[in-house]
N, CA, C, O and the ligand as a Tripos MOL2 file, in Angstrom:
@<TRIPOS>MOLECULE
protein
  265   263    67     0     0
PROTEIN
NO_CHARGES

@<TRIPOS>ATOM
      1 N         -88.0180   89.0930  -17.5150 N.3       1 MET1
      2 CA        -87.0310   90.1780  -17.6280 C.3       1 MET1
      3 C         -87.3080   91.2250  -16.5510 C.2       1 MET1
      4 O         -88.2820   91.9700  -16.6650 O.2       1 MET1
      5 N         -86.4800   91.3010  -15.5130 N.am      2 PRO2
      6 CA        -86.7310   92.2330  -14.4110 C.3       2 PRO2
      7 C         -86.6760   93.6930  -14.8590 C.2       2 PRO2
      8 O         -85.8730   94.0690  -15.7130 O.2       2 PRO2
      9 N         -87.5360   94.4960  -14.2680 N.am      3 THR3
     10 CA        -87.5370   95.9340  -14.4920 C.3       3 THR3
     11 C         -87.3780   96.6360  -13.1550 C.2       3 THR3
     12 O         -88.0400   96.2950  -12.1740 O.2       3 THR3
     13 N         -86.4890   97.6200  -13.1310 N.am      4 ILE4
     14 CA        -86.3180   98.3960  -11.8990 C.3       4 ILE4
     15 C         -86.5390   99.8640  -12.2040 C.2       4 ILE4
     16 O         -86.3290  100.3190  -13.3290 O.2       4 ILE4
     17 N         -86.9650  100.5950  -11.1940 N.am      5 LYS5
     18 CA        -87.1130  102.0450  -11.2920 C.3       5 LYS5
     19 C         -85.8350  102.6800  -10.7540 C.2       5 LYS5
     20 O         -85.3880  102.3670   -9.6500 O.2       5 LYS5
     21 N         -85.2540  103.5800  -11.5520 N.am      6 VAL6
     22 CA        -84.0270  104.2510  -11.1150 C.3       6 VAL6
     23 C         -84.2890  105.7470  -10.9990 C.2       6 VAL6
     24 O         -84.6890  106.3980  -11.9640 O.2       6 VAL6
     25 N         -84.0580  106.2780   -9.8100 N.am      7 LYS7
     26 CA        -84.3030  107.6930   -9.5730 C.3       7 LYS7
     27 C         -83.0240  108.4980   -9.7900 C.2       7 LYS7
     28 O         -81.9410  108.0680   -9.3940 O.2       7 LYS7
     29 N         -83.1510  109.6650  -10.4200 N.am      8 GLY8
     30 CA        -82.0260  110.5810  -10.5140 C.3       8 GLY8
     31 C         -81.3800  110.7070  -11.8830 C.2       8 GLY8
     32 O         -80.4550  111.5000  -12.0560 O.2       8 GLY8
     33 N         -81.8530  109.9320  -12.8680 N.am      9 MET9
     34 CA        -81.2520  110.0280  -14.2020 C.3       9 MET9
     35 C         -81.8140  111.2400  -14.9470 C.2       9 MET9
     36 O         -83.0280  111.4420  -14.9920 O.2       9 MET9
     37 N         -80.9210  112.0450  -15.5300 N.am     10 SER10
     38 CA        -81.4000  113.2450  -16.2090 C.3      10 SER10
     39 C         -80.9030  113.3860  -17.6390 C.2      10 SER10
     40 O         -81.4090  114.2310  -18.3770 O.2      10 SER10
     41 N         -79.9380  112.5950  -18.0490 N.am     11 CYS11
     42 CA        -79.4370  112.7310  -19.4120 C.3      11 CYS11
     43 C         -78.8160  111.4190  -19.8830 C.2      11 CYS11
     44 O         -78.7990  110.4310  -19.1490 O.2      11 CYS11
     45 N         -78.3060  111.4220  -21.1140 N.am     12 GLN12
     46 CA        -77.7510  110.1930  -21.6910 C.3      12 GLN12
     47 C         -76.4890  109.7170  -20.9650 C.2      12 GLN12
     48 O         -76.1520  108.5340  -21.0080 O.2      12 GLN12
     49 N         -75.7890  110.6520  -20.2960 N.am     13 HIS13
     50 CA        -74.6250  110.2240  -19.5230 C.3      13 HIS13
     51 C         -75.0600  109.3530  -18.3450 C.2      13 HIS13
     52 O         -74.4230  108.3500  -18.0240 O.2      13 HIS13
     53 N         -76.1450  109.7570  -17.7190 N.am     14 CYS14
     54 CA        -76.7050  108.9640  -16.6220 C.3      14 CYS14
     55 C         -77.1010  107.5870  -17.1360 C.2      14 CYS14
     56 O         -76.8220  106.5700  -16.5020 O.2      14 CYS14
     57 N         -77.7530  107.5680  -18.2910 N.am     15 VAL15
     58 CA        -78.1850  106.3130  -18.8950 C.3      15 VAL15
     59 C         -76.9730  105.4060  -19.1340 C.2      15 VAL15
     60 O         -77.0140  104.2090  -18.8500 O.2      15 VAL15
     61 N         -75.9020  105.9920  -19.6580 N.am     16 ALA16
     62 CA        -74.6970  105.2120  -19.9390 C.3      16 ALA16
     63 C         -74.0860  104.6790  -18.6400 C.2      16 ALA16
     64 O         -73.6340  103.5350  -18.5900 O.2      16 ALA16
     65 N         -74.0710  105.5060  -17.5900 N.am     17 SER17
     66 CA        -73.5070  105.0820  -16.3040 C.3      17 SER17
     67 C         -74.3020  103.9310  -15.7020 C.2      17 SER17
     68 O         -73.7300  102.9470  -15.2320 O.2      17 SER17
     69 N         -75.6230  104.0630  -15.7220 N.am     18 VAL18
     70 CA        -76.4790  103.0210  -15.1560 C.3      18 VAL18
     71 C         -76.3580  101.7360  -15.9710 C.2      18 VAL18
     72 O         -76.2970  100.6380  -15.4170 O.2      18 VAL18
     73 N         -76.3260  101.8880  -17.2890 N.am     19 THR19
     74 CA        -76.1780  100.7200  -18.1630 C.3      19 THR19
     75 C         -74.8890   99.9770  -17.8510 C.2      19 THR19
     76 O         -74.8710   98.7490  -17.7620 O.2      19 THR19
     77 N         -73.8070  100.7390  -17.6870 N.am     20 LYS20
     78 CA        -72.5160  100.1120  -17.4100 C.3      20 LYS20
     79 C         -72.5050   99.4440  -16.0360 C.2      20 LYS20
     80 O         -72.0320   98.3170  -15.8890 O.2      20 LYS20
     81 N         -73.0280  100.1490  -15.0320 N.am     21 ALA21
     82 CA        -73.0390   99.6030  -13.6680 C.3      21 ALA21
     83 C         -73.7840   98.2700  -13.6180 C.2      21 ALA21
     84 O         -73.3610   97.3330  -12.9410 O.2      21 ALA21
     85 N         -74.8960   98.2010  -14.3440 N.am     22 LEU22
     86 CA        -75.6740   96.9530  -14.3430 C.3      22 LEU22
     87 C         -74.9670   95.8710  -15.1450 C.2      22 LEU22
     88 O         -74.9080   94.7120  -14.7320 O.2      22 LEU22
     89 N         -74.4310   96.2640  -16.3000 N.am     23 THR23
     90 CA        -73.7530   95.2940  -17.1670 C.3      23 THR23
     91 C         -72.5280   94.6970  -16.4810 C.2      23 THR23
     92 O         -72.1700   93.5440  -16.7200 O.2      23 THR23
     93 N         -71.8840   95.5010  -15.6190 N.am     24 ASP24
     94 CA        -70.6820   95.0450  -14.9170 C.3      24 ASP24
     95 C         -70.9720   94.0010  -13.8300 C.2      24 ASP24
     96 O         -70.0540   93.3450  -13.3370 O.2      24 ASP24
     97 N         -72.2350   93.8500  -13.4630 N.am     25 ILE25
     98 CA        -72.5840   92.8490  -12.4570 C.3      25 ILE25
     99 C         -72.5360   91.4650  -13.0980 C.2      25 ILE25
    100 O         -73.1250   91.2290  -14.1520 O.2      25 ILE25
    101 N         -71.8220   90.5590  -12.4390 N.am     26 GLU26
    102 CA        -71.7090   89.1780  -12.9170 C.3      26 GLU26
    103 C         -73.0960   88.5630  -13.0840 C.2      26 GLU26
    104 O         -73.8950   88.5490  -12.1480 O.2      26 GLU26
    105 N         -73.3730   88.0550  -14.2830 N.am     27 GLY27
    106 CA        -74.6490   87.3660  -14.5050 C.3      27 GLY27
    107 C         -75.7070   88.2080  -15.1920 C.2      27 GLY27
    108 O         -76.7360   87.6890  -15.6240 O.2      27 GLY27
    109 N         -75.4540   89.5220  -15.2960 N.am     28 ILE28
    110 CA        -76.4460   90.3980  -15.9190 C.3      28 ILE28
    111 C         -76.0130   90.7680  -17.3320 C.2      28 ILE28
    112 O         -74.8500   91.0870  -17.5810 O.2      28 ILE28
    113 N         -76.9690   90.7190  -18.2460 N.am     29 PHE29
    114 CA        -76.6780   91.1000  -19.6300 C.3      29 PHE29
    115 C         -77.9160   91.7150  -20.2500 C.2      29 PHE29
    116 O         -78.9880   91.7340  -19.6450 O.2      29 PHE29
    117 N         -77.7550   92.2180  -21.4680 N.am     30 ASP30
    118 CA        -78.8910   92.7630  -22.2080 C.3      30 ASP30
    119 C         -79.6150   93.8680  -21.4370 C.2      30 ASP30
    120 O         -80.8380   93.8560  -21.3030 O.2      30 ASP30
    121 N         -78.8240   94.8250  -20.9320 N.am     31 VAL31
    122 CA        -79.3900   95.9200  -20.1360 C.3      31 VAL31
    123 C         -79.9540   97.0040  -21.0540 C.2      31 VAL31
    124 O         -79.2980   97.4390  -22.0010 O.2      31 VAL31
    125 N         -81.1810   97.4300  -20.7570 N.am     32 LYS32
    126 CA        -81.7730   98.5430  -21.4910 C.3      32 LYS32
    127 C         -82.2860   99.5620  -20.4910 C.2      32 LYS32
    128 O         -83.0320   99.2260  -19.5720 O.2      32 LYS32
    129 N         -81.8780  100.8120  -20.6790 N.am     33 VAL33
    130 CA        -82.3030  101.8640  -19.7620 C.3      33 VAL33
    131 C         -83.1650  102.8690  -20.5190 C.2      33 VAL33
    132 O         -82.7900  103.3670  -21.5810 O.2      33 VAL33
    133 N         -84.3350  103.1500  -19.9390 N.am     34 ASP34
    134 CA        -85.2750  104.1050  -20.5280 C.3      34 ASP34
    135 C         -85.2690  105.3780  -19.6960 C.2      34 ASP34
    136 O         -85.7820  105.4090  -18.5770 O.2      34 ASP34
    137 N         -84.6820  106.4240  -20.2580 N.am     35 LEU35
    138 CA        -84.5360  107.6860  -19.5300 C.3      35 LEU35
    139 C         -85.8930  108.3110  -19.2070 C.2      35 LEU35
    140 O         -86.1380  108.7240  -18.0740 O.2      35 LEU35
    141 N         -86.7670  108.3780  -20.2020 N.am     36 GLU36
    142 CA        -88.1000  108.9660  -20.0230 C.3      36 GLU36
    143 C         -88.8630  108.3060  -18.8860 C.2      36 GLU36
    144 O         -89.4380  108.9730  -18.0260 O.2      36 GLU36
    145 N         -88.8510  106.9820  -18.9040 N.am     37 ALA37
    146 CA        -89.6050  106.2120  -17.9130 C.3      37 ALA37
    147 C         -88.8580  106.0900  -16.5890 C.2      37 ALA37
    148 O         -89.4500  105.7530  -15.5640 O.2      37 ALA37
    149 N         -87.5400  106.3690  -16.6180 N.am     38 GLY38
    150 CA        -86.7320  106.1840  -15.4170 C.3      38 GLY38
    151 C         -86.6610  104.7200  -15.0180 C.2      38 GLY38
    152 O         -86.6980  104.3720  -13.8380 O.2      38 GLY38
    153 N         -86.5580  103.8680  -16.0380 N.am     39 GLU39
    154 CA        -86.5610  102.4280  -15.7770 C.3      39 GLU39
    155 C         -85.3830  101.7350  -16.4480 C.2      39 GLU39
    156 O         -84.8540  102.2020  -17.4560 O.2      39 GLU39
    157 N         -84.9930  100.6240  -15.8700 N.am     40 ALA40
    158 CA        -83.9790   99.7780  -16.4810 C.3      40 ALA40
    159 C         -84.4910   98.3460  -16.5070 C.2      40 ALA40
    160 O         -85.0750   97.8690  -15.5340 O.2      40 ALA40
    161 N         -84.2720   97.6720  -17.6120 N.am     41 THR41
    162 CA        -84.5990   96.2500  -17.6940 C.3      41 THR41
    163 C         -83.3270   95.4900  -18.0220 C.2      41 THR41
    164 O         -82.3960   96.0410  -18.6080 O.2      41 THR41
    165 N         -83.2950   94.2240  -17.6420 N.am     42 TYR42
    166 CA        -82.0970   93.4140  -17.8860 C.3      42 TYR42
    167 C         -82.4710   91.9470  -17.9010 C.2      42 TYR42
    168 O         -83.5540   91.5590  -17.4630 O.2      42 TYR42
    169 N         -81.5720   91.1490  -18.4040 N.am     43 ASN43
    170 CA        -81.6960   89.7050  -18.2900 C.3      43 ASN43
    171 C         -80.5970   89.2190  -17.3740 C.2      43 ASN43
    172 O         -79.5650   89.8740  -17.2230 O.2      43 ASN43
    173 N         -80.8170   88.0700  -16.7650 N.am     44 GLU44
    174 CA        -79.7830   87.4990  -15.9010 C.3      44 GLU44
    175 C         -79.6360   86.0240  -16.2110 C.2      44 GLU44
    176 O         -80.6250   85.3130  -16.3900 O.2      44 GLU44
    177 N         -78.3940   85.5690  -16.2750 N.am     45 ASN45
    178 CA        -78.1900   84.1450  -16.5260 C.3      45 ASN45
    179 C         -77.7980   83.3920  -15.2690 C.2      45 ASN45
    180 O         -77.5610   82.1850  -15.3120 O.2      45 ASN45
    181 N         -77.7270   84.1030  -14.1430 N.am     46 ASN46
    182 CA        -77.7950   83.4400  -12.8380 C.3      46 ASN46
    183 C         -78.4210   84.4530  -11.8980 C.2      46 ASN46
    184 O         -78.3290   85.6560  -12.1400 O.2      46 ASN46
    185 N         -79.0530   83.9930  -10.8350 N.am     47 PRO47
    186 CA        -79.8410   84.9050  -10.0010 C.3      47 PRO47
    187 C         -78.9870   85.9950   -9.3490 C.2      47 PRO47
    188 O         -77.9760   85.7160   -8.7040 O.2      47 PRO47
    189 N         -79.4190   87.2290   -9.5340 N.am     48 VAL48
    190 CA        -78.7430   88.3670   -8.9180 C.3      48 VAL48
    191 C         -79.7210   88.9870   -7.9280 C.2      48 VAL48
    192 O         -80.8640   89.2720   -8.2840 O.2      48 VAL48
    193 N         -79.2880   89.1960   -6.6990 N.am     49 THR49
    194 CA        -80.1980   89.7310   -5.6810 C.3      49 THR49
    195 C         -80.4470   91.2200   -5.9070 C.2      49 THR49
    196 O         -79.6240   91.9250   -6.4900 O.2      49 THR49
    197 N         -81.5930   91.6730   -5.4340 N.am     50 MET50
    198 CA        -81.9380   93.0900   -5.5380 C.3      50 MET50
    199 C         -80.9440   93.9370   -4.7560 C.2      50 MET50
    200 O         -80.6800   95.0870   -5.1070 O.2      50 MET50
    201 N         -80.3940   93.3540   -3.6880 N.am     51 GLU51
    202 CA        -79.3860   94.0420   -2.8760 C.3      51 GLU51
    203 C         -78.1640   94.3910   -3.7320 C.2      51 GLU51
    204 O         -77.6390   95.5020   -3.6560 O.2      51 GLU51
    205 N         -77.7260   93.4400   -4.5350 N.am     52 THR52
    206 CA        -76.5800   93.6480   -5.4290 C.3      52 THR52
    207 C         -76.8810   94.7550   -6.4310 C.2      52 THR52
    208 O         -76.0380   95.6100   -6.7000 O.2      52 THR52
    209 N         -78.0800   94.7290   -6.9750 N.am     53 ILE53
    210 CA        -78.5010   95.7450   -7.9460 C.3      53 ILE53
    211 C         -78.4940   97.1250   -7.2930 C.2      53 ILE53
    212 O         -77.9390   98.0810   -7.8350 O.2      53 ILE53
    213 N         -79.1160   97.2080   -6.1270 N.am     54 LYS54
    214 CA        -79.2170   98.4900   -5.4280 C.3      54 LYS54
    215 C         -77.8450   99.0510   -5.0720 C.2      54 LYS54
    216 O         -77.5980  100.2490   -5.2070 O.2      54 LYS54
    217 N         -76.9580   98.1720   -4.6160 N.am     55 ASP55
    218 CA        -75.5920   98.5870   -4.2740 C.3      55 ASP55
    219 C         -74.8870   99.1840   -5.4880 C.2      55 ASP55
    220 O         -74.2820  100.2530   -5.4050 O.2      55 ASP55
    221 N         -74.9720   98.4840   -6.6100 N.am     56 ALA56
    222 CA        -74.2820   98.9150   -7.8290 C.3      56 ALA56
    223 C         -74.8040  100.2740   -8.2960 C.2      56 ALA56
    224 O         -74.0380  101.1170   -8.7630 O.2      56 ALA56
    225 N         -76.1060  100.4730   -8.1650 N.am     57 ILE57
    226 CA        -76.7160  101.7250   -8.6120 C.3      57 ILE57
    227 C         -76.3930  102.8620   -7.6530 C.2      57 ILE57
    228 O         -76.0850  103.9720   -8.0880 O.2      57 ILE57
    229 N         -76.4600  102.5970   -6.3550 N.am     58 SER58
    230 CA        -76.2070  103.6770   -5.3900 C.3      58 SER58
    231 C         -74.7360  104.0780   -5.3830 C.2      58 SER58
    232 O         -74.3970  105.2280   -5.1020 O.2      58 SER58
    233 N         -73.8660  103.1180   -5.6950 N.am     59 ARG59
    234 CA        -72.4250  103.4110   -5.7590 C.3      59 ARG59
    235 C         -72.1110  104.4800   -6.8150 C.2      59 ARG59
    236 O         -71.1350  105.2180   -6.6790 O.2      59 ARG59
    237 N         -72.9320  104.5610   -7.8600 N.am     60 ILE60
    238 CA        -72.6770  105.5630   -8.8910 C.3      60 ILE60
    239 C         -73.6070  106.7730   -8.7470 C.2      60 ILE60
    240 O         -73.6950  107.6020   -9.6530 O.2      60 ILE60
    241 N         -74.2950  106.8690   -7.6140 N.am     61 GLY61
    242 CA        -75.0240  108.0940   -7.3000 C.3      61 GLY61
    243 C         -76.4900  108.1420   -7.6790 C.2      61 GLY61
    244 O         -77.1010  109.2110   -7.6890 O.2      61 GLY61
    245 N         -77.0620  106.9740   -7.9920 N.am     62 PHE62
    246 CA        -78.4970  106.9330   -8.2900 C.3      62 PHE62
    247 C         -79.1790  106.0370   -7.2730 C.2      62 PHE62
    248 O         -78.5310  105.4160   -6.4310 O.2      62 PHE62
    249 N         -80.4880  105.9830   -7.3680 N.am     63 GLU63
    250 CA        -81.2240  105.2130   -6.3670 C.3      63 GLU63
    251 C         -82.2700  104.3310   -7.0420 C.2      63 GLU63
    252 O         -82.9950  104.7640   -7.9380 O.2      63 GLU63
    253 N         -82.3260  103.0930   -6.5880 N.am     64 VAL64
    254 CA        -83.3750  102.1880   -7.0640 C.3      64 VAL64
    255 C         -84.5880  102.3700   -6.1720 C.2      64 VAL64
    256 O         -84.5020  102.2400   -4.9510 O.2      64 VAL64
    257 N         -85.7150  102.6700   -6.7920 N.am     65 VAL65
    258 CA        -86.9540  102.7960   -6.0200 C.3      65 VAL65
    259 C         -87.9250  101.7130   -6.4590 C.2      65 VAL65
    260 O         -87.9190  101.2900   -7.6150 O.2      65 VAL65
    261 N         -88.7500  101.2730   -5.5370 N.am     66 SER66
    262 CA        -89.6450  100.1770   -5.9220 C.3      66 SER66
    263 C         -91.0800  100.6080   -6.1190 C.2      66 SER66
    264 O         -91.9340   99.7830   -6.4430 O.2      66 SER66
    265 CU        -76.9350  112.6410  -16.7450 Cu       67 CU67
@<TRIPOS>BOND
     1     1     2 1
     2     2     3 1
     3     3     4 2
     4     3     5 am
     5     5     6 1
     6     6     7 1
     7     7     8 2
     8     7     9 am
     9     9    10 1
    10    10    11 1
    11    11    12 2
    12    11    13 am
    13    13    14 1
    14    14    15 1
    15    15    16 2
    16    15    17 am
    17    17    18 1
    18    18    19 1
    19    19    20 2
    20    19    21 am
    21    21    22 1
    22    22    23 1
    23    23    24 2
    24    23    25 am
    25    25    26 1
    26    26    27 1
    27    27    28 2
    28    27    29 am
    29    29    30 1
    30    30    31 1
    31    31    32 2
    32    31    33 am
    33    33    34 1
    34    34    35 1
    35    35    36 2
    36    35    37 am
    37    37    38 1
    38    38    39 1
    39    39    40 2
    40    39    41 am
    41    41    42 1
    42    42    43 1
    43    43    44 2
    44    43    45 am
    45    45    46 1
    46    46    47 1
    47    47    48 2
    48    47    49 am
    49    49    50 1
    50    50    51 1
    51    51    52 2
    52    51    53 am
    53    53    54 1
    54    54    55 1
    55    55    56 2
    56    55    57 am
    57    57    58 1
    58    58    59 1
    59    59    60 2
    60    59    61 am
    61    61    62 1
    62    62    63 1
    63    63    64 2
    64    63    65 am
    65    65    66 1
    66    66    67 1
    67    67    68 2
    68    67    69 am
    69    69    70 1
    70    70    71 1
    71    71    72 2
    72    71    73 am
    73    73    74 1
    74    74    75 1
    75    75    76 2
    76    75    77 am
    77    77    78 1
    78    78    79 1
    79    79    80 2
    80    79    81 am
    81    81    82 1
    82    82    83 1
    83    83    84 2
    84    83    85 am
    85    85    86 1
    86    86    87 1
    87    87    88 2
    88    87    89 am
    89    89    90 1
    90    90    91 1
    91    91    92 2
    92    91    93 am
    93    93    94 1
    94    94    95 1
    95    95    96 2
    96    95    97 am
    97    97    98 1
    98    98    99 1
    99    99   100 2
   100    99   101 am
   101   101   102 1
   102   102   103 1
   103   103   104 2
   104   103   105 am
   105   105   106 1
   106   106   107 1
   107   107   108 2
   108   107   109 am
   109   109   110 1
   110   110   111 1
   111   111   112 2
   112   111   113 am
   113   113   114 1
   114   114   115 1
   115   115   116 2
   116   115   117 am
   117   117   118 1
   118   118   119 1
   119   119   120 2
   120   119   121 am
   121   121   122 1
   122   122   123 1
   123   123   124 2
   124   123   125 am
   125   125   126 1
   126   126   127 1
   127   127   128 2
   128   127   129 am
   129   129   130 1
   130   130   131 1
   131   131   132 2
   132   131   133 am
   133   133   134 1
   134   134   135 1
   135   135   136 2
   136   135   137 am
   137   137   138 1
   138   138   139 1
   139   139   140 2
   140   139   141 am
   141   141   142 1
   142   142   143 1
   143   143   144 2
   144   143   145 am
   145   145   146 1
   146   146   147 1
   147   147   148 2
   148   147   149 am
   149   149   150 1
   150   150   151 1
   151   151   152 2
   152   151   153 am
   153   153   154 1
   154   154   155 1
   155   155   156 2
   156   155   157 am
   157   157   158 1
   158   158   159 1
   159   159   160 2
   160   159   161 am
   161   161   162 1
   162   162   163 1
   163   163   164 2
   164   163   165 am
   165   165   166 1
   166   166   167 1
   167   167   168 2
   168   167   169 am
   169   169   170 1
   170   170   171 1
   171   171   172 2
   172   171   173 am
   173   173   174 1
   174   174   175 1
   175   175   176 2
   176   175   177 am
   177   177   178 1
   178   178   179 1
   179   179   180 2
   180   179   181 am
   181   181   182 1
   182   182   183 1
   183   183   184 2
   184   183   185 am
   185   185   186 1
   186   186   187 1
   187   187   188 2
   188   187   189 am
   189   189   190 1
   190   190   191 1
   191   191   192 2
   192   191   193 am
   193   193   194 1
   194   194   195 1
   195   195   196 2
   196   195   197 am
   197   197   198 1
   198   198   199 1
   199   199   200 2
   200   199   201 am
   201   201   202 1
   202   202   203 1
   203   203   204 2
   204   203   205 am
   205   205   206 1
   206   206   207 1
   207   207   208 2
   208   207   209 am
   209   209   210 1
   210   210   211 1
   211   211   212 2
   212   211   213 am
   213   213   214 1
   214   214   215 1
   215   215   216 2
   216   215   217 am
   217   217   218 1
   218   218   219 1
   219   219   220 2
   220   219   221 am
   221   221   222 1
   222   222   223 1
   223   223   224 2
   224   223   225 am
   225   225   226 1
   226   226   227 1
   227   227   228 2
   228   227   229 am
   229   229   230 1
   230   230   231 1
   231   231   232 2
   232   231   233 am
   233   233   234 1
   234   234   235 1
   235   235   236 2
   236   235   237 am
   237   237   238 1
   238   238   239 1
   239   239   240 2
   240   239   241 am
   241   241   242 1
   242   242   243 1
   243   243   244 2
   244   243   245 am
   245   245   246 1
   246   246   247 1
   247   247   248 2
   248   247   249 am
   249   249   250 1
   250   250   251 1
   251   251   252 2
   252   251   253 am
   253   253   254 1
   254   254   255 1
   255   255   256 2
   256   255   257 am
   257   257   258 1
   258   258   259 1
   259   259   260 2
   260   259   261 am
   261   261   262 1
   262   262   263 1
   263   263   264 2
@<TRIPOS>SUBSTRUCTURE
     1 MET1         2 RESIDUE 1 A MET
     2 PRO2         6 RESIDUE 1 A PRO
     3 THR3        10 RESIDUE 1 A THR
     4 ILE4        14 RESIDUE 1 A ILE
     5 LYS5        18 RESIDUE 1 A LYS
     6 VAL6        22 RESIDUE 1 A VAL
     7 LYS7        26 RESIDUE 1 A LYS
     8 GLY8        30 RESIDUE 1 A GLY
     9 MET9        34 RESIDUE 1 A MET
    10 SER10       38 RESIDUE 1 A SER
    11 CYS11       42 RESIDUE 1 A CYS
    12 GLN12       46 RESIDUE 1 A GLN
    13 HIS13       50 RESIDUE 1 A HIS
    14 CYS14       54 RESIDUE 1 A CYS
    15 VAL15       58 RESIDUE 1 A VAL
    16 ALA16       62 RESIDUE 1 A ALA
    17 SER17       66 RESIDUE 1 A SER
    18 VAL18       70 RESIDUE 1 A VAL
    19 THR19       74 RESIDUE 1 A THR
    20 LYS20       78 RESIDUE 1 A LYS
    21 ALA21       82 RESIDUE 1 A ALA
    22 LEU22       86 RESIDUE 1 A LEU
    23 THR23       90 RESIDUE 1 A THR
    24 ASP24       94 RESIDUE 1 A ASP
    25 ILE25       98 RESIDUE 1 A ILE
    26 GLU26      102 RESIDUE 1 A GLU
    27 GLY27      106 RESIDUE 1 A GLY
    28 ILE28      110 RESIDUE 1 A ILE
    29 PHE29      114 RESIDUE 1 A PHE
    30 ASP30      118 RESIDUE 1 A ASP
    31 VAL31      122 RESIDUE 1 A VAL
    32 LYS32      126 RESIDUE 1 A LYS
    33 VAL33      130 RESIDUE 1 A VAL
    34 ASP34      134 RESIDUE 1 A ASP
    35 LEU35      138 RESIDUE 1 A LEU
    36 GLU36      142 RESIDUE 1 A GLU
    37 ALA37      146 RESIDUE 1 A ALA
    38 GLY38      150 RESIDUE 1 A GLY
    39 GLU39      154 RESIDUE 1 A GLU
    40 ALA40      158 RESIDUE 1 A ALA
    41 THR41      162 RESIDUE 1 A THR
    42 TYR42      166 RESIDUE 1 A TYR
    43 ASN43      170 RESIDUE 1 A ASN
    44 GLU44      174 RESIDUE 1 A GLU
    45 ASN45      178 RESIDUE 1 A ASN
    46 ASN46      182 RESIDUE 1 A ASN
    47 PRO47      186 RESIDUE 1 A PRO
    48 VAL48      190 RESIDUE 1 A VAL
    49 THR49      194 RESIDUE 1 A THR
    50 MET50      198 RESIDUE 1 A MET
    51 GLU51      202 RESIDUE 1 A GLU
    52 THR52      206 RESIDUE 1 A THR
    53 ILE53      210 RESIDUE 1 A ILE
    54 LYS54      214 RESIDUE 1 A LYS
    55 ASP55      218 RESIDUE 1 A ASP
    56 ALA56      222 RESIDUE 1 A ALA
    57 ILE57      226 RESIDUE 1 A ILE
    58 SER58      230 RESIDUE 1 A SER
    59 ARG59      234 RESIDUE 1 A ARG
    60 ILE60      238 RESIDUE 1 A ILE
    61 GLY61      242 RESIDUE 1 A GLY
    62 PHE62      246 RESIDUE 1 A PHE
    63 GLU63      250 RESIDUE 1 A GLU
    64 VAL64      254 RESIDUE 1 A VAL
    65 VAL65      258 RESIDUE 1 A VAL
    66 SER66      262 RESIDUE 1 A SER
    67 CU67       265 GROUP 0 **** ****
């Protein structure tokens, strides 16, 4: 189950936005976002590149950090 660090989340609205952005990616499901930790975990049923993840997150104004 991949885990990514997401920079810039400050409230539950951010959590909801990030959750939706990830869930909307084809192949990704079971997204969980931890506001305190600034992390998101997800499952994928076909391989999704980190580039796709980063694009989806930056499009909504947050940043994936490694
Ligand atoms: Cu927020």
